[in-house]
C-alpha positions in Angstrom: -91.7 19.7 201.7 -90.6 23.4 201.9 -93.6 25.6 200.9 -92.3 29.1 200.5 -94.8 32.0 199.8 -94.3 35.7 199.8 -97.1 37.5 201.6 -97.9 41.2 201.3 -99.7 43.9 203.2 -100.9 47.4 202.4 -101.4 49.7 205.3 -102.6 53.3 204.8 -105.5 55.7 204.5 -106.5 56.2 200.9 -105.0 59.4 199.5 -108.1 60.3 197.4 -111.4 61.2 199.0 -114.3 58.7 198.9 -115.9 60.8 196.1 -113.0 60.2 193.8 -113.2 56.4 193.5 -111.2 56.3 190.3 -108.2 57.8 192.0 -108.7 55.6 195.1 -108.7 52.5 192.9 -105.7 53.6 190.9 -103.8 53.9 194.2 -104.9 50.4 195.2 -103.8 49.1 191.8 -100.4 50.7 192.2 -99.9 49.2 195.6 -100.9 45.7 194.6 -98.6 46.0 191.5 -95.8 47.2 193.7 -96.3 44.2 196.1 -96.3 41.8 193.1 -93.0 43.3 191.8 -91.6 42.8 195.3 -92.4 39.1 194.9 -95.8 38.9 196.7 -98.0 35.9 195.9 -100.9 37.6 197.8 -101.5 41.1 199.1 -104.2 42.3 201.6 -105.7 45.7 202.0 -107.2 47.4 205.1 -110.8 47.1 206.2 -113.4 48.7 203.8 -110.5 50.3 201.8 -112.5 51.6 198.9 -115.3 53.0 201.1 -113.2 54.4 203.9 -114.2 58.0 204.8 -117.8 58.0 203.5 -120.2 60.5 204.9 -123.1 59.2 207.1 -125.7 60.6 204.7 -124.1 58.4 201.9 -124.5 55.2 203.8 -127.4 53.7 201.7 -125.2 53.9 198.5 -122.0 52.7 200.1 -122.3 48.9 200.2 -121.4 47.1 196.9 -122.7 44.0 195.3 -120.2 41.2 194.6 -119.1 41.2 191.9 -119.3 45.0 191.7 -117.3 48.0 190.5 -114.4 47.9 192.9 -114.1 44.1 193.1 -114.1 43.9 189.3 -111.3 46.5 189.1 -109.2 44.6 191.6 -109.9 41.3 189.9 -108.3 42.8 186.8 -105.3 43.9 188.9 -105.0 40.4 190.3 -105.1 38.9 186.8 -102.6 41.4 185.4 -100.1 40.6 188.2 -100.9 36.9 188.8 -101.5 37.4 192.5 -104.2 36.8 195.1 -105.8 39.9 196.5 -107.7 40.3 199.8 -110.1 43.1 199.2 -112.3 44.3 202.1 -115.6 46.1 201.5 -119.1 46.8 202.7 -121.0 44.2 200.8 -124.7 44.2 199.9 -126.1 40.7 199.6 -129.8 39.6 199.5 -131.0 42.8 201.1 -128.4 42.6 203.9 -125.2 44.5 204.4 -122.0 42.8 205.6 -118.5 44.0 206.4 -116.7 41.5 204.1 -113.2 40.5 203.0 -113.2 39.2 199.4 -110.5 36.8 198.3 -109.7 37.2 194.6 -107.6 34.5 192.9 -104.6 34.9 190.6 -107.1 34.8 187.6 -109.4 37.4 189.2 -112.0 34.9 190.2 -113.8 35.2 193.6 -112.2 32.4 195.6 -114.0 33.2 198.9 -115.9 35.7 201.0 -115.7 36.2 204.8 -118.3 38.2 206.7 -117.0 40.0 209.8 -118.4 38.0 212.7 -118.1 40.8 215.3 -119.0 44.2 213.7 -118.8 47.0 216.3 -121.9 48.0 218.1 -122.0 51.2 215.9 -121.9 49.1 212.7 -124.7 46.8 213.9 -126.8 49.7 214.8 -126.2 51.2 211.3 -127.4 48.0 209.7 -124.4 45.7 209.3 -125.2 42.1 209.8 -122.8 39.9 211.7 -121.3 36.9 210.0 -121.7 33.4 211.5 -118.8 31.3 210.1 -115.0 31.2 210.0 -114.3 29.7 206.6 -110.8 28.8 205.5 -109.9 29.0 201.8 -107.5 26.9 199.8 -104.9 28.6 197.6 -102.1 27.2 195.5 -99.7 27.8 198.4 -101.7 26.8 201.5 -104.9 27.5 203.5 -105.8 31.0 204.6 -108.3 32.6 206.9 -109.7 36.1 206.9 -110.6 38.4 209.9 -111.7 42.0 210.2 -110.9 44.6 212.8 -113.0 44.1 216.0 -113.0 40.3 215.3 -109.5 40.3 216.8 -110.9 40.6 220.3 -113.0 37.4 220.1 -111.7 33.9 220.5 -114.5 32.3 218.3 -113.0 34.0 215.3 -109.3 33.4 215.7 -109.7 29.9 217.3 -112.3 29.0 214.7 -109.9 29.9 211.8 -107.1 27.9 213.4 -109.3 24.9 214.1 -110.5 25.0 210.4 -106.9 24.7 209.3 -105.7 28.2 208.5 -101.9 28.5 208.1 -102.1 32.3 207.6 -104.7 34.7 208.9 -105.1 38.0 206.9 -106.4 40.6 209.3 -107.8 43.7 207.7 -108.5 46.5 210.2 -109.0 50.2 211.0 -107.1 49.8 214.3 -103.6 48.4 214.5 -104.0 45.3 216.6 -100.5 45.5 217.9 -99.8 43.1 220.8 -103.1 41.2 220.1 -101.9 40.3 216.6 -98.6 38.9 218.0 -100.4 37.0 220.8 -102.8 35.2 218.5 -100.0 34.3 216.1 -98.0 32.8 219.0 -100.9 31.1 220.7 -102.3 29.6 217.6 -98.9 28.8 216.0 -99.6 30.4 212.6 -98.7 33.5 210.6 -100.8 36.7 210.8 -100.7 39.4 208.2 -102.2 42.7 209.4 -103.3 45.4 206.9 -104.3 48.6 208.7 -106.1 51.8 207.8 -103.0 53.7 209.1 -99.4 52.8 209.6 -97.9 49.9 211.5 -99.3 47.0 209.5 -97.4 43.8 210.4 -96.4 40.4 209.1 -96.1 38.3 212.2 -94.3 34.9 212.6 -95.9 32.0 214.4 -93.6 32.7 217.3 -95.2 36.1 217.7 -92.1 37.9 216.3 -92.7 40.8 213.9 -91.1 39.9 210.6 -92.0 43.2 208.8 -93.8 46.4 209.8 -95.1 49.2 207.7 -94.1 52.8 208.6 -93.8 55.5 206.0 -94.0 52.9 203.2 -97.5 51.4 203.0 -96.4 48.1 201.2 -94.5 45.4 203.1 -93.7 41.8 202.0 -92.1 38.8 203.5 -91.1 35.3 202.3 -92.2 32.6 204.7 -92.1 28.8 204.8 -95.5 27.2 205.6 -93.9 23.8 206.1 -92.8 24.8 209.6 -94.0 23.7 213.0 -93.8 25.5 216.4 -92.9 23.1 219.3 -92.0 23.3 223.0 -88.4 22.5 223.8 -89.3 20.0 226.6 -88.7 16.4 225.5 -87.9 17.6 221.9 -84.8 19.7 221.7 -82.3 17.0 222.6 -83.2 15.3 219.3 -82.0 18.2 217.1 -78.4 16.9 216.6 -79.8 13.5 215.4 -82.1 15.4 212.9 -79.2 17.5 211.7 -76.9 14.4 211.4 -79.5 12.8 209.0 -80.8 15.8 207.1 -78.2 18.6 207.4 -79.5 21.7 205.8 -82.6 19.9 204.7 -84.0 20.7 208.2 -83.9 24.1 209.8 -84.5 25.3 213.4 -85.2 28.7 214.9 -85.1 29.2 218.7 -87.3 31.3 220.9 -85.5 31.0 224.3 -87.7 33.4 226.3 -90.7 31.2 225.5 -88.9 27.9 225.7 -90.0 27.0 222.2 -88.5 26.5 218.7 -89.6 25.8 215.2 -88.8 22.9 212.9 -89.0 23.5 209.1 -88.4 21.3 206.1 -86.1 22.7 203.4 -86.4 19.5 201.3 -88.6 18.8 198.3 -89.2 15.1 199.3 -90.1 15.4 203.0 -92.4 17.5 205.1 -91.7 18.9 208.6 -94.5 16.6 209.8 -92.7 13.6 208.3 -89.6 14.6 210.3 -91.6 15.2 213.5 -93.1 11.7 213.2 -89.7 10.1 212.4 -88.0 11.5 215.5 -91.1 11.2 217.7 -91.3 14.9 218.5 -94.3 15.9 220.6 -96.6 18.7 219.4 -97.2 21.6 221.8 -101.0 20.8 222.2 -100.1 17.1 222.9 -97.5 18.1 225.4 -99.8 20.5 227.3 -102.6 17.9 227.2 -100.2 15.3 228.6 -99.1 17.7 231.3 -102.7 18.2 232.3 -103.3 14.4 232.5 -100.2 13.9 234.6 -101.3 16.7 237.0 -104.8 15.2 237.3 -103.4 11.8 238.0 -101.2 13.2 240.7 -104.1 15.0 242.3 -106.2 11.8 242.1 -103.5 9.8 243.9 -103.2 12.5 246.6 -106.9 12.4 247.1 -106.9 8.6 247.3 -104.1 8.7 249.9 -106.1 11.1 252.1 -109.2 8.9 252.2 
């Protein structure tokens, strides 16, 4: 069944200094409200947004308990707008400090917390504890994963989120990610929403195409369909006419010729893309690549047997 959701991203440096937290939170509230008015169901902020720009001598007072002052403020913003908010902070928990992304629900409740698995060397030397898990959180529109900045360089994070069933990864960062964001989206066949402490935040399609990018405007949104699958054209694309004959506009395709791939999406209320894939015996990309490996190994085994 078609599952449309509008995702949002905020990418900027806070206008107010760290010392003026009230002004900084007012800016965050304004941007979250703007995203909601643009149709967003969820909006994500950059890494440690409320604490960005602190001075080294202030470090001991920077991490925040959860719930705490800034999460409580943003929880009210989430309630007022009926949206999810991804709110990244330095979190103090049980005597430890984590670089965390907090998922706030539409009612302001804390729906989940992710601890950055790969803090930078500088962070770890400053006392930030690495996380150890890649949890995925259920929302009313689908399953999401969270990642933070330096995490993007490490397969255990991105692959772990995909293996745990994430349909969208919300990547909060101080650096832009750029090509890496697009490569992970394409390889893992999911959407990635990047919120950056600068310009050039992105909303990236599972094909790796950039659907929206922030420039002068910090807030971007995009409506996407989560009932959509990314397939290789081999052994699949000759079945598209039969699918269109039966389902017409109830099924939609998008083609990525350079990569030899395409997407199948359900636009119906009574059938999923996976139902259509099973009905027409389409082969998933992982299954196709695994089959290709088996065929190759069998060919090499036959060649080896012939040479004995």
